[in-house]
C-alpha angles and dihedrals in degrees: 000000000000120000127186111211093195102026094162090080090064088078088072088072086076087072092069096080088050090060090061093044091050092048092049090051090049091054090048094054090043090057090051091054091048091053089054090051095051146293110341095219091049092050091050090051090053089055104042094154096059111105119212094190096056092065090060091044091053091047091050091050091047091050092050090049090049090050094053091043091056091047089053091046090056089057105232113211130193139168101056113192129222111239133175111244122197125202136171124222145093134290112238123190113192116202109199123195110228098174119131091260088070088070090071111120102231084124132035117294093354142305096272098047091045090052092049090052091051092049090050090054089048090055089054089059096051121099115168098355121113121232134194133183129221123182121200143176118140087347135010140226139174111268093180126010117227109290145151090223097109093176090060090045090059092046092053090044092055091053094057118110139149087272092062090091115041095200113076123216134077114269102174093165092055090050091053092049090050090051092050090056093046101065116108123255090245093062118088109142116019100056121140135179118199114193116198112191146119087250099235095140115182104157115057147346109291093175092061091048091051090049090053090051091052091052087057092051095257119135118218120207124184131204117198115217118194141031134281093238089051135210134243118258117240112211124172093349093307135084115262114252133194128233091278092054095252120138112258114235115199115212132187113255101207094166093065094044092050091051091049092051092047092050090048094051088243134103139254124238126186111222117239132193094249100029111031094191104252096102095061089048092050089051089056091048090054088061091060122092111271118242120225114234129190124204138167114242137176115244146135099064116196112240115234101175095106093065092054091047089052092052090047091051093051092049092048091052092048090049092053093048094055110091130203097247127093118256113258114238117214126190118212 
């Protein structure tokens, strides 16, 4: 595995073709000046020792030296070692509702996008904690297993939409059960499930699932997204309608979410436009005992830049030692 610590310098390699173009232009304008001075063949005869090929040889050597110098400047590294890395923190599984009701525009631009933005800001606050993502509607599945790779977490988060789960509905209990099974074997104490939903559960018993999580030492927090008066749900450029043709209005079910949080030994927070509710929950998580996690990471790359600098130096010296005259041939 080769890693470049300062890869931005590799862009300077693009200058090498320009060296040859500039040299060719220089020769062209030199010939034009010679033609003004006199006959080109006569001038060449007056300078028989001047070599035309050596100029190109020197330029080639200079370009090779420049290439190796830039490679060295970008600090190539190889030979990464596997090393056990220990951290302390909590494991946080976020269960995000992606049902069509999350498209309601109580928030700007809508409930789902506002929730994704809040989760992204939460990821920015994490240090050694592990985070996982679960998406749910009528069913649930793990979008991202627990990890400390926050860059990947944001990538997976950006790909979430209401089409992530093909079965519509809101199965909060199933999402909690999926989260319970998704914690790592190393985690025993600091385990948290954060459910972000409008609370309109139609599929199962989320309170029983939260109670089961609490028995396993897992805290369940809920964040209510929406308003009591409710909002219509835009789907495919039109407002969602029921079987009778009436416009569906999605309302926040705070009662269910409060019961789920109470059964899970957590707390309920109603999301606002300025404070979505994740920060108060993170503050509560910080009060929990940190779990110690072990992981295998790549580190301690061996620097290789000095070898490329040495090659560049040798080529620069050879280039300077080559003159512009032809080599004299002697017969013995």
